[in-house]
VOLO-593286 format. One line per field, with one value per residue (C-alpha): z, y, x. Coordinates in pm, 1 decimal. Each point is the difference from the previous one (the first is absolute). Example, Ala and Ser with C-alpha at 12.3 -4.5 7.8 and 13.67 -1.06 7.14 Angstrom:
<nodes>
w = (780.0, -66.0)
v = (-450.0, 344.0)
u = (1230.0, 137.0)
</nodes>
This chain:
<nodes>
w = (10803.4, -381.9, -78.3, 139.4, -285.0, -259.7, 123.8, -18.9, -373.9, -92.8, 179.1, -129.7, -389.1, 46.9, 116.9, -307.1, -258.1, 140.7, -35.8, -348.7, -118.8, 144.9, -227.6, -354.9, -29.6, 122.5, -264.3, -278.9, 30.9, 12.4, -287.1, -105.4, -48.2, -399.5, -80.9, -366.3, -249.0, -77.2, -435.4, -78.5, -333.3, -337.3, -93.4, -283.1, -138.4, -293.8, -263.3, 43.1, -29.1, -257.1, -194.8, -17.1, -320.6, -135.0, -175.3, 264.7, 31.7, 427.5, -59.1, -107.8, 307.2, 221.8, -162.2, 49.3, 319.7, 159.8, 199.5, 65.4, 365.7, 13.9, -273.7, -4.1, 20.0, -115.4, -282.1, -156.5, -212.3, 248.0, 219.3, 253.8, 43.8, 353.6, 213.7, 349.5, 211.4, 365.3, 206.3, 294.8, 34.3, -74.1, -288.1, -203.6, -131.2, -23.8, -375.8, -140.3, -384.2, -131.2, -417.1, -169.8, -377.5, -125.6, -353.5, -264.2, -159.0, 95.0, -14.0, 183.9, -54.9, 323.2, 264.3, 251.8, 345.1, 80.0, -266.8, -210.9, -179.3, -232.0, -262.0, 56.5, -287.5, 242.9, 210.7, 35.2, -54.6, -358.8, -148.1)
v = (9812.2, 102.8, 158.2, -300.1, -187.1, 303.0, -68.9, -370.5, 31.5, 300.9, -181.5, -355.1, 236.5, 128.9, -276.3, -233.2, 295.7, -27.6, -360.3, 11.7, 313.6, -248.2, -316.4, 170.7, 44.2, -369.2, -119.9, 193.5, -216.3, -329.4, -228.7, -144.4, 298.1, 106.2, 277.3, 66.0, 234.7, 321.8, 79.8, 351.5, 116.3, -152.6, -344.1, 60.6, -308.3, 61.2, -249.4, 333.6, 250.7, -210.9, 36.7, 337.6, 222.4, 319.6, 211.0, -235.1, 197.2, 113.2, -307.0, -250.5, 77.8, -34.4, -378.3, -71.5, 109.5, 138.7, 263.9, 211.0, 27.6, 422.4, 226.2, 355.6, 244.7, 204.6, -157.7, -137.6, -257.1, -157.6, -351.6, -176.5, -311.1, -164.4, -291.5, -45.3, -337.2, 36.7, -378.8, -35.1, -329.0, -219.2, -175.7, 331.8, 173.6, 434.6, 76.0, 380.8, 75.6, 322.3, 96.3, 331.9, 75.2, 279.5, 86.1, 281.5, 81.2, -281.0, -314.6, -172.1, 189.6, -117.9, -270.5, 12.7, -184.5, -349.4, -225.0, 210.8, -58.3, 202.8, -210.4, 11.8, 222.7, 270.2, -17.4, 391.0, -125.9, -143.8, 304.6)
u = (8429.2, -24.3, 286.0, 252.7, -132.4, 97.0, 314.7, 7.1, -67.8, 190.7, 314.5, -58.3, -61.6, 304.2, 169.3, -166.4, 151.6, 335.0, -44.5, -89.5, 283.6, 268.8, -148.9, 55.5, 386.8, -34.6, -310.6, 229.1, 393.4, -252.3, 187.2, -302.3, -204.0, -94.1, 145.0, -56.8, 215.3, -93.4, 40.0, -141.8, 5.4, -7.4, 160.4, 304.6, 154.3, 288.4, -252.9, -265.0, 308.6, 181.7, -379.9, 52.5, 117.1, 31.9, -326.4, -258.9, -286.0, -65.6, -327.7, 249.9, 232.5, -261.6, -118.3, 375.5, 59.8, -301.2, -122.2, 306.6, 34.3, 108.4, -118.6, 127.0, -243.3, 287.9, 148.5, -277.5, 256.5, 141.2, -68.2, 112.8, -28.6, 123.0, -20.3, 92.3, -5.9, 75.7, 106.0, -204.4, 131.0, 329.3, -75.3, -54.5, 234.4, -2.8, -101.5, 3.5, -30.3, -87.2, -45.0, -43.1, -138.7, -30.9, -201.8, -16.5, -332.4, -193.9, 271.3, 282.1, 324.6, 269.2, 9.7, 208.6, 59.7, 9.1, 11.5, 66.6, 339.6, 236.0, -100.4, -375.4, -174.4, -132.9, 329.1, 70.0, 408.6, -90.1, -71.3)
</nodes>
């Protein structure tokens, strides 16, 4: 008599797990379900990049831009700032920004990437 109850429990558990697994795709497609966008990296804006000037110390750059997203351990004089937004809802646009700053003897000498135009004092093409 005990094996009959165990068999029914196993069948019920299997049926329940199959039903729940089938609902996951339906739940993800519900229009009223809130899906926040994914933001990664250090926020980079045009005003902060415009505030950079040649000769700034690493500490001053860190104050203006924030902590670098990537400090390459093999290249001491280069910091990379990356900011990405992955939209998961219809009302947010995808954003991808990148700024690289380079130092020489602890002083800012150049920058490249988003918001660094040819007329920017740190632009490599301004040399």
